[in-house]
C-alpha positions, 0 to 999 in steps of 0.5 A: 500499499502507498499513501501520497501526502500533499503539503499545500503549505508554501513553507516547505518545512513549516507546521503542515510539513511536520504534521504530514511527517508525523502521519508518514512516521505512523504509516511507516510503523505499520508497513505502509509506504508514503511520499510527501509532495510539496506544492511549492510557492509557484502559482497553481492554475485554476481549472478553466473547464476547457475539457481538453483533458477528456477530449485528449483522453490522456488523464492529464491537464493540457496546461503543464506549467505547474505541479498538477500533472506531476502530482496527478501521476504520483496519485495514480499509483497511490492507494490513499491520499492525504492533503495538508494545508494552511487554513486561510479564512476558514478554508485551504489555501487557493493553491491547494483548492486549484490543484485538487479541482484540476487534478480530480477532474483531469485524472478522472477522479470524480 
């Protein structure tokens, strides 16, 4: 079994990373492989509902200038997903929301 953990915080070694690291340690104790992926500080596009991910049938977003497709590829081989994010005004930060919306739609996870 493999779990993908997404660090949605712009701070690579911040509190979200610490929390995800604790989850990864617990998973490891139970023999479960995990990987933490950092979104980073570069912009993440939002979905523009162009539908080209479905038209082309490649299960990836046609915009390949951010982390979305790279993380989608990792998600395709994972059995579970944990998303960690900073909380801004009662919700995950915008990069996490944009990533999840594009990733789930383009990869066919809906």
